[in-house]
SEVO-291666 format. One record per atom (N, C-alpha, C, O): residue in three letters; x, y, z. Coordinates in pm, whole numbers, padded with zeros to 5 digits, always signed. Layout:
REM residues N
ALAXYZ ...
REM end
This chain:
REM residues 116
MET-13055+05855-02429 MET-13167+05844-02539 MET-13155+05788-02668 MET-13057+05807-02741 ALA-13296+05690-02709 ALA-13279+05633-02810 ALA-13320+05650-02964 ALA-13404+05561-02980 GLU-13310+05697-03051 GLU-13374+05693-03149 GLU-13362+05573-03275 GLU-13260+05534-03332 TYR-13482+05538-03294 TYR-13511+05463-03377 TYR-13616+05468-03520 TYR-13729+05500-03484 THR-13610+05448-03645 THR-13675+05474-03770 THR-13734+05331-03777 THR-13663+05231-03790 ILE-13911+05327-03764 ILE-13964+05244-03817 ILE-14075+05269-03935 ILE-14166+05352-03940 LEU-14034+05164-04035 LEU-14076+05177-04192 LEU-14166+05110-04229 LEU-14161+04987-04228 LEU-14273+05184-04272 LEU-14423+05101-04355 LEU-14373+05138-04488 LEU-14399+05240-04552 ASP-14313+05061-04513 ASP-14297+05089-04705 ASP-14365+04972-04796 ASP-14360+04849-04804 GLY-14447+05103-04877 GLY-14456+05029-05022 GLY-14627+04972-04978 GLY-14684+04902-05061 LEU-14689+05004-04866 LEU-14839+04949-04840 LEU-14907+05006-04963 LEU-14892+05125-04989 GLU-14991+04918-05050 GLU-15050+04918-05200 GLU-15229+04903-05084 GLU-15262+04814-05006 VAL-15303+05036-05125 VAL-15412+04998-05115 VAL-15503+05029-05248 VAL-15440+05058-05351 VAL-15641+05025-05252 VAL-15722+05099-05354 VAL-15855+05166-05293 VAL-15937+05095-05235 MET-15872+05290-05306 MET-15893+05395-05260 MET-15942+05485-05373 MET-15920+05498-05494 GLY-16023+05545-05275 GLY-16119+05659-05400 GLY-15991+05820-05368 GLY-15976+05871-05257 LEU-15949+05848-05444 LEU-15841+05960-05453 LEU-15850+06033-05599 LEU-15838+05989-05713 GLY-15885+06199-05535 GLY-15851+06296-05680 GLY-15959+06356-05762 GLY-15993+06271-05844 ILE-15987+06399-05767 ILE-16046+06531-05842 ILE-16127+06522-05955 ILE-16248+06540-05964 HIS-16027+06488-06056 HIS-16076+06430-06203 HIS-16213+06302-06222 HIS-16221+06188-06175 PRO-16300+06374-06304 PRO-16395+06248-06289 PRO-16389+06084-06316 PRO-16451+05992-06262 GLU-16306+06085-06406 GLU-16196+05900-06379 GLU-16155+05848-06291 GLU-16146+05727-06269 GLU-16102+05999-06187 GLU-16069+05924-05996 GLU-16185+05905-05962 GLU-16195+05789-05922 ARG-16313+05976-05954 ARG-16381+05992-05868 ARG-16499+05854-05941 ARG-16606+05842-05882 ALA-16478+05778-06041 ALA-16591+05700-06111 ALA-16511+05545-06050 ALA-16556+05433-06074 ALA-16407+05567-05983 ALA-16346+05427-05972 ALA-16237+05411-05892 ALA-16134+05452-05947 PRO-16217+05355-05752 PRO-16115+05394-05688 PRO-15977+05328-05721 PRO-15984+05220-05780 GLN-15825+05388-05684 GLN-15724+05358-05770 GLN-15623+05289-05664 GLN-15642+05282-05543 ARG-15471+05223-05763 ARG-15439+05217-05677 ARG-15290+05345-05621 ARG-15216+05417-05687 VAL-15300+05322-05485 VAL-15176+05433-05420 VAL-15076+05364-05321 VAL-15118+05312-05218 THR-14967+05365-05348 THR-14898+05316-05279 THR-14847+05464-05140 THR-14823+05584-05154 LEU-14850+05361-05008 LEU-14815+05459-04903 LEU-14682+05391-04846 LEU-14646+05274-04838 HIS-14626+05504-04810 HIS-14460+05494-04751 HIS-14480+05614-04634 HIS-14521+05730-04625 VAL-14417+05499-04544 VAL-14446+05588-04346 VAL-14286+05546-04334 VAL-14227+05446-04376 ALA-14222+05698-04236 ALA-14106+05649-04207 ALA-14131+05745-04051 ALA-14182+05857-04040 MET-14069+05647-03930 MET-14135+05679-03810 MET-14053+05709-03727 MET-14005+05607-03679 THR-14001+05822-03672 THR-13882+05869-03608 THR-13922+05821-03479 THR-14000+05906-03435 CYS-13910+05738-03403 CYS-13939+05723-03278 CYS-13811+05727-03153 CYS-13710+05658-03167 ARG-13830+05817-03033 ARG-13804+05819-02911 ARG-13828+05742-02823 ARG-13942+05703-02802 TYR-13705+05698-02742 TYR-13706+05574-02651 TYR-13602+05651-02531 TYR-13503+05715-02567 ASP-13631+05639-02421 ASP-13528+05703-02330 ASP-13445+05587-02306 ASP-13372+05630-02216 THR-13418+05498-02322 THR-13316+05360-02341 THR-13359+05320-02460 THR-13463+05346-02521 PRO-13235+05230-02491 PRO-13278+05108-02572 PRO-13386+05000-02497 PRO-13393+04958-02382 PRO-13472+04975-02629 PRO-13593+04914-02595 PRO-13539+04767-02575 PRO-13451+04709-02637 GLU-13624+04722-02464 GLU-13638+04558-02408 GLU-13662+04480-02539 GLU-13727+04541-02623 ASP-13623+04368-02568 ASP-13650+04261-02661 ASP-13836+04220-02652 ASP-13891+04111-02637 ARG-13876+04320-02663 ARG-14052+04284-02636 ARG-14080+04355-02723 ARG-13996+04441-02750 ILE-14241+04349-02825 ILE-14329+04444-02873 ILE-14371+04546-02803 ILE-14393+04655-02855 GLY-14388+04520-02670 GLY-14461+04625-02575 GLY-14367+04756-02563 GLY-14410+04871-02574 ALA-14241+04726-02541 ALA-14156+04808-02564 ALA-14108+04940-02674 ALA-14033+05035-02652 VAL-14162+04913-02759 VAL-14157+05004-02891 VAL-14308+05050-02942 VAL-14422+05027-02902 VAL-14259+05119-03038 VAL-14394+05173-03141 VAL-14420+05042-03262 VAL-14340+05003-03347 ASP-14546+04997-03236 ASP-14546+04881-03296 ASP-14660+04904-03454 ASP-14774+04950-03465 TYR-14569+04852-03547 TYR-14623+04966-03682 TYR-14764+04882-03709 TYR-14838+04929-03795 ASP-14793+04797-03662 ASP-14960+04727-03644 ASP-15055+04849-03658 ASP-15122+04862-03760 PHE-15059+04929-03565 PHE-15173+05025-03521 PHE-15144+05148-03676 PHE-15224+05233-03713 LEU-15059+05129-03714 LEU-15007+05195-03833 LEU-15123+05129-03946 LEU-15234+05169-03981 ARG-15056+05031-03978 ARG-15094+04969-04120 ARG-15246+04947-04097 ARG-15311+04961-04200 THR-15339+04909-03957 THR-15482+04950-03965 THR-15541+05039-03987 THR-15641+05046-04059 GLY-15475+05149-03911 GLY-15480+05281-03922 GLY-15549+05298-04044 GLY-15666+05328-04068 ILE-15432+05267-04131 ILE-15440+05364-04269 ILE-15551+05286-04338 ILE-15611+05357-04419 HIS-15598+05159-04333 HIS-15694+05081-04366 HIS-15839+05132-04315 HIS-15937+05134-04389 LYS-15841+05156-04236 LYS-15961+05257-04179 LYS-15984+05317-04233 LYS-16100+05322-04274 LEU-15865+05429-04281 LEU-15875+05574-04299 LEU-15951+05575-04446 LEU-16064+05611-04481 VAL-15803+05502-04534 VAL-15848+05509-04693 VAL-16007+05418-04725 VAL-16062+05442-04833 GLU-16063+05332-04642 GLU-16204+05297-04646 GLU-16307+05397-04611 GLU-16427+05374-04626 SER-16262+05505-04566 SER-16389+05580-04478 SER-16436+05693-04558 SER-16538+05754-04527 ARG-16344+05731-04692 ARG-16407+05817-04776 ARG-16340+05873-04866 ARG-16234+05895-04807 HIS-16329+05916-04982 HIS-16309+05992-05100 HIS-16204+06105-05055 HIS-16236+06200-04984 PHE-16090+06086-05096 PHE-15989+06222-05066 PHE-16025+06257-05170 PHE-16077+06183-05254 GLU-15998+06406-05186 GLU-15982+06481-05265 GLU-15838+06538-05327 GLU-15822+06570-05445 LEU-15762+06544-05250 LEU-15604+06552-05213 LEU-15493+06452-05198 LEU-15494+06410-05083 GLN-15375+06384-05288 GLN-15293+06375-05173 GLN-15218+06456-05061 GLN-15134+06406-04986 GLU-15250+06552-05059 GLU-15187+06632-04967 GLU-15254+06584-04847 GLU-15198+06550-04743 THR-15348+06586-04864 THR-15506+06578-04749 THR-15442+06437-04667 THR-15393+06436-04554 LEU-15457+06330-04753 LEU-15419+06159-04757 LEU-15308+06205-04661 LEU-15335+06243-04547 CYS-15170+06201-04711 CYS-15053+06232-04636 CYS-15076+06299-04462 CYS-15039+06252-04354 GLU-15155+06427-04495 GLU-15136+06445-04380 GLU-15250+06405-04248 GLU-15235+06434-04129 GLN-15351+06339-04303 GLN-15428+06246-04166 GLN-15306+06106-04157 GLN-15269+06049-04055 VAL-15278+06087-04251 VAL-15195+05930-04228 VAL-15090+06008-04079 VAL-15124+05997-03961 ALA-14995+06063-04116 ALA-14920+06172-04042 ALA-14952+06181-03941 ALA-14877+06149-03849 ALA-15085+06231-03918 ALA-15143+06278-03764 ALA-15187+06104-03714 ALA-15223+06089-03597 LEU-15184+06041-03760 LEU-15217+05903-03716 LEU-15101+05880-03652 LEU-15099+05887-03529 ALA-14994+05850-03719 ALA-14856+05788-03679 ALA-14790+05900-03561 ALA-14683+05861-03515 LEU-14837+06030-03509 LEU-14848+06117-03465 LEU-14903+06117-03291 LEU-14863+06191-03201 GLU-15037+05976-03284 GLU-15090+05981-03187 GLU-15009+05860-03118 GLU-15048+05779-03033 ASP-14934+05868-03157 ASP-14806+05794-03021 ASP-14715+05880-02994 ASP-14647+05931-03083 ALA-14700+05909-02868 ALA-14638+06027-02798 ALA-14454+05998-02858 ALA-14372+06087-02882 ARG-14435+05867-02869 ARG-14275+05846-02887 ARG-14269+05861-03072 ARG-14157+05841-03120 VAL-14353+05885-03146 VAL-14321+05929-03259 VAL-14292+06051-03275 VAL-14388+06129-03270 VAL-14148+06111-03301 VAL-14151+06222-03292 VAL-14101+06342-03441 VAL-14073+06462-03446 ARG-14113+06211-03563 ARG-14069+06300-03628 ARG-14179+06212-03741 ARG-14204+06101-03694 VAL-14245+06236-03870 VAL-14293+06102-03963 VAL-14262+06165-04080 VAL-14254+06287-04099 THR-14241+06037-04190 THR-14286+06066-04332 THR-14344+06055-04399 THR-14301+05957-04461 VAL-14441+06092-04450 VAL-14541+06013-04575 VAL-14535+06077-04718 VAL-14549+06193-04755 ARG-14517+05987-04770 ARG-14517+05977-04940 ARG-14612+05836-04996 ARG-14614+05716-04968 SER-14715+05957-05124 SER-14818+05876-05129 SER-14778+05872-05281 SER-14732+05960-05353 MET-14806+05754-05304 MET-14784+05783-05468 MET-14950+05701-05563 MET-15011+05601-05526 LYS-14973+05771-05659 LYS-15071+05728-05759 LYS-15007+05673-05845 LYS-14911+05730-05898 LEU-15050+05533-05884 LEU-14998+05461-05946 LEU-15018+05400-06103 LEU-14960+05309-06163 ASP-15117+05485-06138 ASP-15168+05418-06250 ASP-15266+05530-06368 ASP-15341+05513-06465 ILE-15204+05658-06284 ILE-15280+05779-06379 ILE-15187+05822-06481 ILE-15237+05884-06575 TYR-15045+05798-06485 TYR-14993+05816-06656 TYR-14913+05699-06660 TYR-14869+05642-06560 PRO-14899+05670-06762 PRO-14833+05514-06825 PRO-14648+05515-06826 PRO-14556+05438-06852 ASP-14666+05642-06783 ASP-14471+05619-06765 ASP-14418+05698-06649 ASP-14299+05726-06656 ALA-14487+05739-06543 ALA-14490+05796-06460 ALA-14591+05762-06324 ALA-14713+05753-06336 ARG-14534+05749-06219 ARG-14606+05789-06085 ARG-14640+05927-06027 ARG-14549+06006-06051 ILE-14739+05979-05959 ILE-14724+06090-05933 ILE-14742+06068-05739 ILE-14788+05967-05686 GLY-14707+06156-05688 GLY-14718+06176-05522 GLY-14681+06299-05465 GLY-14617+06395-05509 CYS-14727+06279-05371 CYS-14703+06375-05248 CYS-14635+06324-05136 CYS-14663+06209-05103 GLU-14531+06399-05054 GLU-14454+06383-04941 GLU-14425+06501-04854 GLU-14363+06603-04883 ILE-14489+06462-04724 ILE-14482+06557-04638 ILE-14394+06507-04532 ILE-14371+06386-04524 VAL-14318+06630-04412 VAL-14276+06591-04304 VAL-14342+06628-04190 VAL-14361+06749-04187 ARG-14366+06592-04133 ARG-14425+06688-03952 ARG-14316+06623-03844 ARG-14261+06512-03838 GLU-14311+06735-03768 GLU-14309+06693-03623 GLU-14313+06752-03532 GLU-14305+06875-03538 ARG-14327+06677-03402 ARG-14400+06734-03289 ARG-14313+06867-03251 ARG-14348+06940-03158 
REM end
């Protein structure tokens, strides 16, 4: 068995997220950090078809955040994790979201870990 961690780190999106009136009034900057633990029967060959391609995740996240306003970061993280786990080779995923502009001195976020 061969395991690799595929990272999509620091993906910045502008999206509707939050419960407060000012968060509902305009989209805000959010970064997403995703780590997918991928398991293969053997070390993969040197070709993209042999591994989990992170392009599907990046594209899927962009579609997801454009599709609706999210009330909670927890919900956003759950949906990103579910997207990553659509590929059966992903056995574990860690998702972190961070709101960048709520406080002048800190970022606020949520992190979850999901496994098969």
